[in-house]
Backbone as JSON Lines, residues from 0, in Angstrom:
{"i":0,"aa":"M","n":[0.84,-1.19,0.0],"ca":[-0.01,0.0,-0.01],"c":[0.87,1.25,0.0]}
{"i":1,"aa":"I","n":[0.55,2.2,-0.88],"ca":[1.32,3.43,-0.97],"c":[0.44,4.6,-0.51]}
{"i":2,"aa":"T","n":[0.96,5.35,0.45],"ca":[0.14,6.45,0.99],"c":[0.81,7.8,0.78]}
{"i":3,"aa":"D","n":[2.04,7.81,0.3],"ca":[2.72,9.08,0.06],"c":[2.25,9.69,-1.26]}
{"i":4,"aa":"K","n":[1.71,10.87,-1.2],"ca":[1.11,11.48,-2.37],"c":[2.13,11.75,-3.48]}
{"i":5,"aa":"E","n":[3.31,12.19,-3.11],"ca":[4.33,12.48,-4.11],"c":[4.75,11.22,-4.83]}
{"i":6,"aa":"S","n":[4.86,10.11,-4.11],"ca":[5.2,8.83,-4.75],"c":[4.11,8.42,-5.71]}
{"i":7,"aa":"I","n":[2.84,8.64,-5.31],"ca":[1.73,8.28,-6.19],"c":[1.79,9.09,-7.46]}
{"i":8,"aa":"R","n":[2.09,10.37,-7.33],"ca":[2.18,11.24,-8.52],"c":[3.26,10.71,-9.46]}
{"i":9,"aa":"Q","n":[4.43,10.37,-8.9],"ca":[5.55,9.92,-9.72],"c":[5.19,8.61,-10.44]}
{"i":10,"aa":"I","n":[4.53,7.72,-9.72],"ca":[4.13,6.45,-10.32],"c":[3.12,6.68,-11.45]}
{"i":11,"aa":"E","n":[2.14,7.55,-11.18],"ca":[1.14,7.81,-12.22],"c":[1.78,8.47,-13.45]}
{"i":12,"aa":"D","n":[2.71,9.41,-13.23],"ca":[3.38,10.03,-14.37],"c":[4.16,9.01,-15.16]}
{"i":13,"aa":"A","n":[4.82,8.1,-14.46],"ca":[5.56,7.05,-15.16],"c":[4.63,6.14,-15.95]}
{"i":14,"aa":"L","n":[3.47,5.82,-15.37],"ca":[2.5,4.99,-16.07],"c":[1.99,5.69,-17.32]}
{"i":15,"aa":"K","n":[1.71,6.96,-17.22],"ca":[1.22,7.7,-18.37],"c":[2.26,7.72,-19.48]}
{"i":16,"aa":"E","n":[3.54,7.89,-19.08],"ca":[4.61,7.9,-20.08],"c":[4.72,6.54,-20.75]}
{"i":17,"aa":"L","n":[4.55,5.49,-19.96],"ca":[4.61,4.13,-20.52],"c":[3.42,3.89,-21.45]}
{"i":18,"aa":"Q","n":[2.27,4.44,-21.09],"ca":[1.09,4.32,-21.96],"c":[1.38,4.93,-23.34]}
{"i":19,"aa":"K","n":[2.01,6.09,-23.36],"ca":[2.29,6.76,-24.61],"c":[3.21,5.89,-25.46]}
{"i":20,"aa":"R","n":[4.22,5.29,-24.82],"ca":[5.16,4.46,-25.54],"c":[4.51,3.22,-26.12]}
{"i":21,"aa":"L","n":[3.53,2.69,-25.37],"ca":[2.84,1.49,-25.82],"c":[1.64,1.79,-26.7]}
{"i":22,"aa":"G","n":[1.34,3.06,-26.9],"ca":[0.22,3.45,-27.75],"c":[-1.13,3.18,-27.11]}
{"i":23,"aa":"I","n":[-1.18,3.27,-25.77],"ca":[-2.43,3.01,-25.04],"c":[-3.11,4.35,-24.75]}
{"i":24,"aa":"E","n":[-4.37,4.45,-25.11],"ca":[-5.12,5.69,-24.83],"c":[-5.43,5.79,-23.36]}
{"i":25,"aa":"D","n":[-5.35,6.99,-22.83],"ca":[-5.6,7.24,-21.42],"c":[-6.99,7.79,-21.22]}
{"i":26,"aa":"D","n":[-7.92,6.9,-20.79],"ca":[-9.28,7.31,-20.54],"c":[-9.57,7.49,-19.05]}
{"i":27,"aa":"E","n":[-8.55,7.27,-18.23],"ca":[-8.74,7.37,-16.79],"c":[-8.52,8.8,-16.31]}
{"i":28,"aa":"E","n":[-9.27,9.17,-15.29],"ca":[-9.06,10.48,-14.67],"c":[-7.84,10.39,-13.74]}
{"i":29,"aa":"D","n":[-7.19,11.53,-13.52],"ca":[-6.06,11.56,-12.61],"c":[-6.53,11.22,-11.2]}
{"i":30,"aa":"L","n":[-5.64,10.65,-10.43],"ca":[-5.97,10.35,-9.05],"c":[-6.2,11.65,-8.28]}
{"i":31,"aa":"D","n":[-7.09,11.61,-7.31],"ca":[-7.39,12.78,-6.51],"c":[-6.47,12.82,-5.3]}
{"i":32,"aa":"Y","n":[-5.6,13.86,-5.28],"ca":[-4.66,13.99,-4.15],"c":[-5.14,14.98,-3.11]}
{"i":33,"aa":"S","n":[-6.35,15.49,-3.26],"ca":[-6.82,16.54,-2.34],"c":[-7.07,16.0,-0.95]}
{"i":34,"aa":"T","n":[-7.44,14.73,-0.86],"ca":[-7.72,14.12,0.46],"c":[-6.43,13.51,0.99]}
{"i":35,"aa":"S","n":[-5.57,14.37,1.58],"ca":[-4.24,13.94,1.98],"c":[-4.25,12.9,3.09]}
{"i":36,"aa":"D","n":[-5.32,12.81,3.83],"ca":[-5.35,11.88,4.95],"c":[-5.83,10.49,4.53]}
{"i":37,"aa":"D","n":[-6.38,10.4,3.34],"ca":[-6.89,9.11,2.89],"c":[-5.75,8.26,2.33]}
{"i":38,"aa":"E","n":[-5.79,6.96,2.58],"ca":[-4.8,6.07,2.02],"c":[-5.2,5.68,0.61]}
{"i":39,"aa":"I","n":[-4.24,5.73,-0.31],"ca":[-4.49,5.39,-1.69],"c":[-3.79,4.07,-1.98]}
{"i":40,"aa":"E","n":[-4.53,3.06,-2.32],"ca":[-3.95,1.74,-2.56],"c":[-3.83,1.49,-4.06]}
{"i":41,"aa":"L","n":[-2.58,1.17,-4.5],"ca":[-2.34,0.8,-5.89],"c":[-1.95,-0.67,-5.91]}
{"i":42,"aa":"S","n":[-2.85,-1.53,-6.3],"ca":[-2.55,-2.94,-6.36],"c":[-2.13,-3.34,-7.77]}
{"i":43,"aa":"Y","n":[-1.51,-4.54,-7.89],"ca":[-1.15,-5.03,-9.21],"c":[-2.36,-5.08,-10.14]}
{"i":44,"aa":"D","n":[-3.49,-5.57,-9.6],"ca":[-4.7,-5.7,-10.42],"c":[-5.2,-4.34,-10.89]}
{"i":45,"aa":"N","n":[-5.18,-3.34,-9.99],"ca":[-5.65,-2.02,-10.36],"c":[-4.79,-1.43,-11.47]}
{"i":46,"aa":"I","n":[-3.48,-1.61,-11.35],"ca":[-2.59,-1.03,-12.35],"c":[-2.8,-1.72,-13.69]}
{"i":47,"aa":"R","n":[-2.93,-3.05,-13.69],"ca":[-3.17,-3.75,-14.95],"c":[-4.51,-3.33,-15.57]}
{"i":48,"aa":"Q","n":[-5.52,-3.18,-14.71],"ca":[-6.85,-2.85,-15.2],"c":[-6.92,-1.42,-15.71]}
{"i":49,"aa":"N","n":[-6.38,-0.47,-14.96],"ca":[-6.5,0.93,-15.3],"c":[-5.54,1.38,-16.4]}
{"i":50,"aa":"Y","n":[-4.34,0.74,-16.43],"ca":[-3.33,1.23,-17.36],"c":[-2.9,0.19,-18.39]}
{"i":51,"aa":"G","n":[-3.34,-1.04,-18.23],"ca":[-3.02,-2.04,-19.23],"c":[-1.55,-2.42,-19.29]}
{"i":52,"aa":"V","n":[-0.83,-2.23,-18.19],"ca":[0.59,-2.56,-18.18],"c":[0.9,-3.4,-16.94]}
{"i":53,"aa":"D","n":[2.05,-4.02,-16.98],"ca":[2.52,-4.85,-15.85],"c":[3.58,-4.09,-15.08]}
{"i":54,"aa":"L","n":[3.66,-4.34,-13.78],"ca":[4.65,-3.62,-12.97],"c":[6.08,-3.92,-13.4]}
{"i":55,"aa":"D","n":[6.31,-5.11,-13.97],"ca":[7.65,-5.41,-14.45],"c":[8.05,-4.47,-15.57]}
{"i":56,"aa":"E","n":[7.09,-4.17,-16.47],"ca":[7.36,-3.22,-17.54],"c":[7.6,-1.83,-16.96]}
{"i":57,"aa":"L","n":[6.83,-1.47,-15.94],"ca":[6.98,-0.15,-15.33],"c":[8.36,-0.04,-14.69]}
{"i":58,"aa":"E","n":[8.75,-1.07,-13.98],"ca":[10.05,-1.05,-13.32],"c":[11.17,-0.93,-14.33]}
{"i":59,"aa":"K","n":[11.06,-1.67,-15.43],"ca":[12.08,-1.61,-16.46],"c":[12.16,-0.22,-17.06]}
{"i":60,"aa":"M","n":[10.99,0.42,-17.31],"ca":[10.99,1.73,-17.9],"c":[11.59,2.76,-16.97]}
{"i":61,"aa":"M","n":[11.25,2.64,-15.68],"ca":[11.75,3.61,-14.71],"c":[13.26,3.44,-14.52]}
{"i":62,"aa":"T","n":[13.75,2.19,-14.59],"ca":[15.17,1.94,-14.48],"c":[15.92,2.5,-15.65]}
{"i":63,"aa":"E","n":[15.37,2.32,-16.86],"ca":[16.04,2.8,-18.04],"c":[16.09,4.33,-18.08]}
{"i":64,"aa":"N","n":[15.13,4.97,-17.41],"ca":[15.1,6.43,-17.41],"c":[15.76,7.05,-16.19]}
{"i":65,"aa":"T","n":[16.35,6.22,-15.33],"ca":[17.05,6.75,-14.19],"c":[18.28,7.54,-14.66]}
{"i":66,"aa":"S","n":[18.47,8.72,-14.09],"ca":[19.6,9.53,-14.5],"c":[20.9,8.84,-14.16]}
{"i":67,"aa":"K","n":[21.89,8.92,-15.05],"ca":[23.17,8.27,-14.85],"c":[24.28,9.31,-14.76]}
{"i":68,"aa":"V","n":[25.39,8.91,-14.14],"ca":[26.52,9.81,-13.97],"c":[27.5,9.62,-15.11]}
{"i":69,"aa":"A","n":[27.88,10.69,-15.74],"ca":[28.8,10.64,-16.87],"c":[30.22,10.94,-16.4]}
{"i":70,"aa":"V","n":[31.16,10.06,-16.72],"ca":[32.57,10.26,-16.37],"c":[33.38,10.25,-17.67]}
{"i":71,"aa":"K","n":[34.19,11.27,-17.87],"ca":[35.03,11.36,-19.07],"c":[36.34,10.62,-18.83]}
{"i":72,"aa":"I","n":[36.76,9.8,-19.8],"ca":[37.94,8.97,-19.68],"c":[38.84,9.23,-20.89]}
{"i":73,"aa":"N","n":[40.11,9.43,-20.63],"ca":[41.07,9.74,-21.69],"c":[42.15,8.64,-21.74]}
{"i":74,"aa":"K","n":[42.27,7.96,-22.9],"ca":[43.31,6.97,-23.1],"c":[44.59,7.67,-23.53]}
{"i":75,"aa":"I","n":[45.66,7.52,-22.75],"ca":[46.92,8.17,-23.11],"c":[47.95,7.13,-23.5]}
{"i":76,"aa":"H","n":[47.54,5.88,-23.61],"ca":[48.42,4.8,-24.06],"c":[47.62,3.94,-25.08]}
{"i":77,"aa":"P","n":[48.23,3.62,-26.19],"ca":[47.47,2.88,-27.23],"c":[46.95,1.52,-26.77]}
{"i":78,"aa":"D","n":[47.61,0.94,-25.78],"ca":[47.21,-0.38,-25.29],"c":[46.31,-0.31,-24.02]}
{"i":79,"aa":"A","n":[45.94,0.89,-23.63],"ca":[45.06,1.02,-22.47],"c":[43.69,0.43,-22.77]}
{"i":80,"aa":"I","n":[43.09,-0.17,-21.76],"ca":[41.79,-0.8,-21.9],"c":[40.74,0.03,-21.14]}
{"i":81,"aa":"L","n":[39.72,0.47,-21.85],"ca":[38.7,1.3,-21.22],"c":[37.91,0.49,-20.19]}
{"i":82,"aa":"P","n":[37.52,1.13,-19.1],"ca":[36.76,0.44,-18.04],"c":[35.36,0.03,-18.54]}
{"i":83,"aa":"K","n":[34.86,-1.07,-17.98],"ca":[33.5,-1.47,-18.24],"c":[33.03,-2.31,-17.04]}
{"i":84,"aa":"Y","n":[31.72,-2.31,-16.84],"ca":[31.14,-3.11,-15.76],"c":[30.67,-4.45,-16.35]}
{"i":85,"aa":"N","n":[31.13,-5.52,-15.72],"ca":[30.76,-6.85,-16.21],"c":[29.3,-7.16,-15.96]}
{"i":86,"aa":"Y","n":[28.77,-6.67,-14.83],"ca":[27.36,-6.88,-14.49],"c":[26.75,-5.54,-14.11]}
{"i":87,"aa":"G","n":[25.47,-5.39,-14.35],"ca":[24.8,-4.13,-14.04],"c":[24.84,-3.78,-12.56]}
{"i":88,"aa":"T","n":[24.96,-4.75,-11.69],"ca":[24.97,-4.5,-10.26],"c":[26.37,-4.41,-9.69]}
{"i":89,"aa":"D","n":[27.4,-4.46,-10.53],"ca":[28.78,-4.35,-10.04],"c":[29.05,-2.97,-9.52]}
{"i":90,"aa":"S","n":[29.83,-2.88,-8.43],"ca":[30.29,-1.6,-7.91],"c":[31.59,-1.15,-8.58]}
{"i":91,"aa":"G","n":[32.39,-2.14,-8.98],"ca":[33.7,-1.82,-9.51],"c":[33.91,-2.3,-10.93]}
{"i":92,"aa":"F","n":[34.9,-1.7,-11.58],"ca":[35.37,-2.11,-12.91],"c":[36.84,-2.43,-12.84]}
{"i":93,"aa":"D","n":[37.36,-3.14,-13.83],"ca":[38.76,-3.57,-13.8],"c":[39.71,-2.54,-14.35]}
{"i":94,"aa":"F","n":[40.88,-2.46,-13.73],"ca":[42.03,-1.74,-14.28],"c":[43.0,-2.76,-14.88]}
{"i":95,"aa":"H","n":[43.6,-2.4,-16.03],"ca":[44.54,-3.28,-16.7],"c":[45.9,-2.61,-16.82]}
{"i":96,"aa":"A","n":[46.94,-3.42,-16.74],"ca":[48.31,-2.92,-16.9],"c":[48.59,-2.61,-18.37]}
{"i":97,"aa":"T","n":[49.4,-1.59,-18.62],"ca":[49.77,-1.25,-20.0],"c":[51.2,-1.65,-20.33]}
{"i":98,"aa":"E","n":[51.88,-2.32,-19.41],"ca":[53.24,-2.79,-19.69],"c":[53.57,-3.98,-18.79]}
{"i":99,"aa":"D","n":[54.61,-4.7,-19.19],"ca":[55.07,-5.83,-18.4],"c":[55.9,-5.3,-17.23]}
{"i":100,"aa":"V","n":[55.67,-5.85,-16.04],"ca":[56.43,-5.47,-14.86],"c":[56.78,-6.69,-14.04]}
{"i":101,"aa":"E","n":[58.07,-6.82,-13.66],"ca":[58.52,-7.94,-12.84],"c":[58.51,-7.52,-11.38]}
{"i":102,"aa":"L","n":[57.75,-8.22,-10.56],"ca":[57.7,-7.93,-9.14],"c":[58.59,-8.92,-8.39]}
{"i":103,"aa":"E","n":[59.52,-8.39,-7.58],"ca":[60.39,-9.22,-6.78],"c":[59.58,-9.82,-5.62]}
{"i":104,"aa":"P","n":[60.09,-10.89,-4.98],"ca":[59.39,-11.43,-3.81],"c":[59.2,-10.33,-2.75]}
{"i":105,"aa":"F","n":[57.98,-10.18,-2.29],"ca":[57.59,-9.14,-1.33],"c":[57.96,-7.74,-1.84]}
{"i":106,"aa":"G","n":[57.97,-7.61,-3.17],"ca":[58.28,-6.33,-3.77],"c":[57.02,-5.58,-4.2]}
{"i":107,"aa":"R","n":[57.19,-4.38,-4.54],"ca":[56.08,-3.52,-4.98],"c":[56.52,-2.69,-6.18]}
{"i":108,"aa":"A","n":[55.53,-2.29,-6.97],"ca":[55.82,-1.48,-8.15],"c":[54.61,-0.64,-8.51]}
{"i":109,"aa":"L","n":[54.88,0.48,-9.19],"ca":[53.8,1.37,-9.62],"c":[53.45,0.99,-11.06]}
{"i":110,"aa":"I","n":[52.23,0.49,-11.25],"ca":[51.8,-0.05,-12.54],"c":[50.93,0.97,-13.27]}
{"i":111,"aa":"P","n":[51.29,1.37,-14.47],"ca":[50.48,2.33,-15.22],"c":[49.26,1.69,-15.84]}
{"i":112,"aa":"T","n":[48.18,2.45,-15.96],"ca":[46.95,1.97,-16.59],"c":[46.68,2.63,-17.93]}
{"i":113,"aa":"G","n":[47.38,3.74,-18.2],"ca":[47.15,4.46,-19.46],"c":[45.84,5.22,-19.51]}
{"i":114,"aa":"L","n":[45.24,5.48,-18.34],"ca":[43.94,6.14,-18.3],"c":[43.97,7.39,-17.42]}
{"i":115,"aa":"R","n":[43.26,8.42,-17.89],"ca":[43.03,9.63,-17.11],"c":[41.53,9.81,-16.95]}
{"i":116,"aa":"F","n":[41.09,10.36,-15.84],"ca":[39.66,10.55,-15.55],"c":[39.34,11.99,-15.25]}
{"i":117,"aa":"D","n":[38.2,12.44,-15.81],"ca":[37.65,13.75,-15.44],"c":[36.4,13.46,-14.61]}
{"i":118,"aa":"L","n":[36.58,13.51,-13.3],"ca":[35.5,13.13,-12.4],"c":[34.48,14.28,-12.23]}
{"i":119,"aa":"P","n":[33.2,13.98,-12.25],"ca":[32.18,15.0,-12.02],"c":[32.2,15.43,-10.55]}
{"i":120,"aa":"P","n":[31.58,16.53,-10.23],"ca":[31.58,17.04,-8.85],"c":[31.1,15.99,-7.84]}
{"i":121,"aa":"S","n":[31.72,16.01,-6.67],"ca":[31.38,15.18,-5.51],"c":[31.74,13.72,-5.66]}
{"i":122,"aa":"L","n":[32.56,13.37,-6.65],"ca":[32.99,12.0,-6.82],"c":[34.5,11.87,-6.66]}
{"i":123,"aa":"E","n":[34.94,10.75,-6.09],"ca":[36.33,10.36,-6.11],"c":[36.38,8.97,-6.73]}
{"i":124,"aa":"L","n":[37.56,8.54,-7.13],"ca":[37.77,7.21,-7.67],"c":[38.63,6.43,-6.69]}
{"i":125,"aa":"Q","n":[38.11,5.33,-6.17],"ca":[38.84,4.5,-5.24],"c":[39.43,3.31,-5.99]}
{"i":126,"aa":"V","n":[40.68,2.95,-5.68],"ca":[41.37,1.82,-6.31],"c":[41.51,0.73,-5.27]}
{"i":127,"aa":"R","n":[40.98,-0.45,-5.54],"ca":[40.95,-1.54,-4.57],"c":[41.55,-2.82,-5.15]}
{"i":128,"aa":"S","n":[41.94,-3.72,-4.26],"ca":[42.47,-5.01,-4.68],"c":[41.35,-5.85,-5.32]}
{"i":129,"aa":"K","n":[41.73,-6.71,-6.24],"ca":[40.8,-7.68,-6.8],"c":[40.86,-8.94,-5.95]}
{"i":130,"aa":"S","n":[39.7,-9.4,-5.51],"ca":[39.68,-10.55,-4.62],"c":[40.27,-11.8,-5.28]}
{"i":131,"aa":"G","n":[39.95,-12.01,-6.57],"ca":[40.47,-13.17,-7.26],"c":[41.98,-13.12,-7.39]}
{"i":132,"aa":"L","n":[42.52,-11.96,-7.7],"ca":[43.98,-11.81,-7.85],"c":[44.68,-11.98,-6.49]}
{"i":133,"aa":"A","n":[44.01,-11.55,-5.45],"ca":[44.61,-11.69,-4.13],"c":[44.67,-13.14,-3.65]}
{"i":134,"aa":"I","n":[43.58,-13.87,-3.82],"ca":[43.53,-15.25,-3.32],"c":[44.3,-16.22,-4.23]}
{"i":135,"aa":"K","n":[44.28,-15.98,-5.55],"ca":[44.92,-16.91,-6.48],"c":[46.38,-16.62,-6.71]}
{"i":136,"aa":"D","n":[46.75,-15.33,-6.77],"ca":[48.11,-14.97,-7.13],"c":[48.87,-14.21,-6.04]}
{"i":137,"aa":"G","n":[48.17,-13.86,-4.94],"ca":[48.85,-13.17,-3.87],"c":[49.25,-11.74,-4.17]}
{"i":138,"aa":"L","n":[48.54,-11.08,-5.06],"ca":[48.81,-9.69,-5.4],"c":[47.73,-8.79,-4.83]}
{"i":139,"aa":"M","n":[48.13,-7.63,-4.33],"ca":[47.17,-6.71,-3.72],"c":[47.59,-5.28,-3.98]}
{"i":140,"aa":"V","n":[46.6,-4.39,-3.94],"ca":[46.87,-2.95,-4.0],"c":[47.4,-2.56,-2.62]}
{"i":141,"aa":"L","n":[48.65,-2.08,-2.58],"ca":[49.32,-1.86,-1.31],"c":[48.6,-0.82,-0.43]}
{"i":142,"aa":"N","n":[48.12,0.23,-1.02],"ca":[47.45,1.29,-0.26],"c":[45.94,1.21,-0.38]}
{"i":143,"aa":"S","n":[45.42,0.01,-0.55],"ca":[43.98,-0.19,-0.77],"c":[43.16,0.3,0.41]}
{"i":144,"aa":"P","n":[42.11,1.14,0.16],"ca":[41.81,1.68,-1.18],"c":[42.62,2.93,-1.47]}
{"i":145,"aa":"G","n":[43.23,2.94,-2.65],"ca":[43.89,4.14,-3.1],"c":[42.86,5.18,-3.5]}
{"i":146,"aa":"T","n":[43.23,6.44,-3.41],"ca":[42.28,7.51,-3.68],"c":[42.75,8.36,-4.88]}
{"i":147,"aa":"V","n":[41.9,8.49,-5.87],"ca":[42.1,9.42,-6.97],"c":[41.17,10.6,-6.7]}
{"i":148,"aa":"D","n":[41.76,11.71,-6.25],"ca":[40.97,12.88,-5.9],"c":[40.28,13.49,-7.12]}
{"i":149,"aa":"N","n":[39.2,14.2,-6.86],"ca":[38.41,14.81,-7.92],"c":[39.26,15.77,-8.76]}
{"i":150,"aa":"G","n":[40.19,16.46,-8.13],"ca":[40.99,17.44,-8.86],"c":[42.17,16.85,-9.58]}
{"i":151,"aa":"Y","n":[42.44,15.57,-9.45],"ca":[43.57,14.94,-10.12],"c":[43.17,14.49,-11.53]}
{"i":152,"aa":"T","n":[43.92,14.89,-12.51],"ca":[43.61,14.53,-13.9],"c":[44.77,13.81,-14.58]}
{"i":153,"aa":"G","n":[45.76,13.38,-13.8],"ca":[46.88,12.66,-14.38],"c":[46.56,11.18,-14.58]}
{"i":154,"aa":"E","n":[47.54,10.45,-15.07],"ca":[47.34,9.02,-15.3],"c":[47.16,8.29,-13.97]}
{"i":155,"aa":"V","n":[46.24,7.35,-13.96],"ca":[46.04,6.53,-12.77],"c":[47.09,5.41,-12.81]}
{"i":156,"aa":"K","n":[47.94,5.4,-11.77],"ca":[48.93,4.34,-11.59],"c":[48.68,3.65,-10.27]}
{"i":157,"aa":"I","n":[48.91,2.36,-10.24],"ca":[48.46,1.56,-9.08],"c":[49.66,0.84,-8.45]}
{"i":158,"aa":"I","n":[49.74,0.96,-7.13],"ca":[50.82,0.3,-6.38],"c":[50.41,-1.15,-6.11]}
{"i":159,"aa":"I","n":[51.09,-2.08,-6.76],"ca":[50.83,-3.5,-6.57],"c":[51.91,-4.13,-5.72]}
{"i":160,"aa":"F","n":[51.5,-4.91,-4.72],"ca":[52.43,-5.57,-3.81],"c":[52.37,-7.08,-4.03]}
{"i":161,"aa":"N","n":[53.54,-7.69,-4.13],"ca":[53.66,-9.13,-4.32],"c":[53.89,-9.79,-2.96]}
{"i":162,"aa":"T","n":[52.9,-10.52,-2.46],"ca":[53.01,-11.16,-1.15],"c":[53.69,-12.53,-1.23]}
{"i":163,"aa":"N","n":[54.12,-12.92,-2.42],"ca":[54.72,-14.23,-2.6],"c":[56.21,-14.25,-2.29]}
{"i":164,"aa":"Q","n":[56.74,-15.42,-2.05],"ca":[58.17,-15.61,-1.79],"c":[58.95,-15.82,-3.06]}
{"i":165,"aa":"K","n":[58.31,-15.66,-4.21],"ca":[58.96,-15.8,-5.49],"c":[58.51,-14.65,-6.39]}
{"i":166,"aa":"P","n":[59.29,-14.36,-7.44],"ca":[58.92,-13.25,-8.33],"c":[57.57,-13.51,-9.02]}
{"i":167,"aa":"Y","n":[56.96,-12.42,-9.42],"ca":[55.7,-12.51,-10.17],"c":[55.77,-11.51,-11.31]}
{"i":168,"aa":"K","n":[55.4,-11.95,-12.5],"ca":[55.44,-11.07,-13.66],"c":[54.04,-10.6,-14.04]}
{"i":169,"aa":"I","n":[53.84,-9.33,-13.97],"ca":[52.59,-8.71,-14.46],"c":[52.77,-8.47,-15.95]}
{"i":170,"aa":"T","n":[51.82,-8.94,-16.74],"ca":[51.91,-8.78,-18.2],"c":[50.95,-7.7,-18.69]}
{"i":171,"aa":"K","n":[51.33,-7.13,-19.82],"ca":[50.51,-6.06,-20.42],"c":[49.11,-6.58,-20.72]}
{"i":172,"aa":"G","n":[48.08,-5.81,-20.29],"ca":[46.7,-6.2,-20.51],"c":[46.11,-6.96,-19.35]}
{"i":173,"aa":"M","n":[46.92,-7.33,-18.38],"ca":[46.46,-8.11,-17.23],"c":[45.62,-7.25,-16.29]}
{"i":174,"aa":"K","n":[44.56,-7.82,-15.7],"ca":[43.77,-7.12,-14.71],"c":[44.59,-7.02,-13.42]}
{"i":175,"aa":"I","n":[44.69,-5.82,-12.87],"ca":[45.53,-5.63,-11.7],"c":[44.78,-5.07,-10.48]}
{"i":176,"aa":"A","n":[43.64,-4.46,-10.7],"ca":[42.92,-3.84,-9.59],"c":[41.49,-3.53,-10.06]}
{"i":177,"aa":"Q","n":[40.68,-2.99,-9.16],"ca":[39.35,-2.55,-9.53],"c":[39.13,-1.11,-9.06]}
{"i":178,"aa":"G","n":[38.34,-0.39,-9.84],"ca":[38.03,1.0,-9.51],"c":[36.57,1.13,-9.09]}
{"i":179,"aa":"V","n":[36.34,1.96,-8.07],"ca":[34.98,2.2,-7.57],"c":[34.8,3.69,-7.41]}
{"i":180,"aa":"F","n":[33.75,4.25,-8.02],"ca":[33.42,5.65,-7.84],"c":[32.64,5.82,-6.52]}
{"i":181,"aa":"A","n":[33.0,6.84,-5.78],"ca":[32.35,7.05,-4.47],"c":[32.1,8.53,-4.26]}
{"i":182,"aa":"H","n":[30.95,8.84,-3.63],"ca":[30.62,10.2,-3.28],"c":[31.45,10.63,-2.05]}
{"i":183,"aa":"V","n":[31.96,11.84,-2.07],"ca":[32.78,12.35,-0.99],"c":[32.43,13.8,-0.67]}
{"i":184,"aa":"I","n":[32.93,14.25,0.47],"ca":[32.78,15.65,0.86],"c":[34.14,16.31,0.69]}
{"i":185,"aa":"Y","n":[34.2,17.42,-0.05],"ca":[35.45,18.1,-0.32],"c":[35.95,18.87,0.9]}
{"i":186,"aa":"G","n":[37.26,19.05,0.92],"ca":[37.88,19.79,2.01],"c":[37.4,21.24,2.07]}
{"i":187,"aa":"D","n":[37.14,21.85,0.9],"ca":[36.74,23.25,0.93],"c":[35.29,23.45,1.35]}
{"i":188,"aa":"T","n":[34.57,22.35,1.6],"ca":[33.21,22.47,2.13],"c":[33.15,22.09,3.61]}
{"i":189,"aa":"M","n":[34.31,21.77,4.19],"ca":[34.36,21.36,5.58],"c":[34.88,22.48,6.48]}
{"i":190,"aa":"I","n":[34.43,22.49,7.71],"ca":[34.95,23.41,8.75],"c":[35.48,22.55,9.88]}
{"i":191,"aa":"L","n":[36.8,22.52,10.03],"ca":[37.43,21.72,11.08],"c":[37.71,22.65,12.27]}
{"i":192,"aa":"T","n":[37.11,22.37,13.4],"ca":[37.19,23.28,14.53],"c":[37.79,22.57,15.74]}
{"i":193,"aa":"E","n":[38.8,23.18,16.35],"ca":[39.39,22.63,17.57],"c":[38.51,22.98,18.76]}
{"i":194,"aa":"V","n":[38.26,22.02,19.64],"ca":[37.48,22.25,20.85],"c":[38.25,21.73,22.04]}
{"i":195,"aa":"D","n":[37.82,22.12,23.23],"ca":[38.49,21.7,24.46],"c":[38.2,20.27,24.83]}
{"i":196,"aa":"N","n":[37.05,19.75,24.42],"ca":[36.69,18.39,24.78],"c":[35.69,17.84,23.76]}
{"i":197,"aa":"I","n":[35.61,16.51,23.65],"ca":[34.64,15.85,22.82],"c":[33.62,15.15,23.69]}
{"i":198,"aa":"E","n":[32.34,15.38,23.41],"ca":[31.28,14.77,24.19],"c":[31.3,13.25,24.01]}
{"i":199,"aa":"E","n":[31.16,12.53,25.12],"ca":[31.16,11.08,25.07],"c":[29.89,10.55,24.42]}
{"i":200,"aa":"K","n":[30.05,9.42,23.69],"ca":[28.92,8.77,23.05],"c":[28.8,7.33,23.57]}
{"i":201,"aa":"D","n":[27.91,6.55,22.99],"ca":[27.67,5.21,23.54],"c":[28.87,4.29,23.51]}
{"i":202,"aa":"R","n":[29.75,4.47,22.54],"ca":[30.94,3.62,22.43],"c":[32.12,4.2,23.19]}
{"i":203,"aa":"N","n":[32.14,5.49,23.41],"ca":[33.24,6.18,24.07],"c":[34.56,5.83,23.42]}
{"i":204,"aa":"A","n":[35.54,5.39,24.22],"ca":[36.87,5.09,23.69],"c":[37.09,3.62,23.43]}
{"i":205,"aa":"N","n":[35.99,2.81,23.43],"ca":[36.14,1.4,23.17],"c":[36.5,1.14,21.72]}
{"i":206,"aa":"G","n":[37.73,0.66,21.5],"ca":[38.2,0.52,20.14],"c":[38.48,-0.9,19.75]}
{"i":207,"aa":"F","n":[39.74,-1.2,19.42],"ca":[40.13,-2.5,18.89],"c":[39.69,-3.64,19.76]}
{"i":208,"aa":"G","n":[38.91,-4.56,19.21],"ca":[38.48,-5.76,19.94],"c":[37.39,-5.57,20.94]}
{"i":209,"aa":"S","n":[36.83,-4.36,21.0],"ca":[35.84,-4.1,22.04],"c":[34.5,-4.79,21.78]}
{"i":210,"aa":"T","n":[34.26,-5.19,20.54],"ca":[33.01,-5.88,20.22],"c":[33.22,-7.4,20.08]}
{"i":211,"aa":"G","n":[34.41,-7.86,20.51],"ca":[34.69,-9.28,20.37],"c":[35.51,-9.57,19.14]}
{"i":212,"aa":"R","n":[36.02,-10.8,19.03],"ca":[36.84,-11.18,17.89],"c":[35.99,-11.4,16.64]}
């Protein structure tokens, strides 16, 4: 049951838009929102009967029309591989190496990706280890998660650490890490203020191990 009037309006607008796309004539009157205290119930049957559409179609239409974030990417190496999401629900995309690099046992190296990013406002790019690469090959992003600040427009290079007791060769085109876009608060929007004391909260100073192993 939906009782929020604004949500009802949005759903009805979406249904009307879907009707237009499907070529269905709209003979129904708009819902009456004047009685704000009354509960308005939209059931599957009512929607099918009044609008001739299924909720699955509505959900698909609303998903396709959801606003998306545009990120500009610049390839500065001919062998750089542009990011892509393998699944629609993935949080991260893969970074690939643009050159061969030999990692010594317990050694680290800065691996180029050949990519530059123009991040939109309020976004940063986080660089994280790939779980498969970590468990199978013992390689990890040393400073995971690495941070690519919004104002940085240089090439993204990734610090890879070899946890093995033998050398490991990273080859050109190999997946080395994953990138995740995250919303952040900029330093120029923050006010950091020194105070004489900090008010105690429910956890107080209980830190490492305070909630059990």
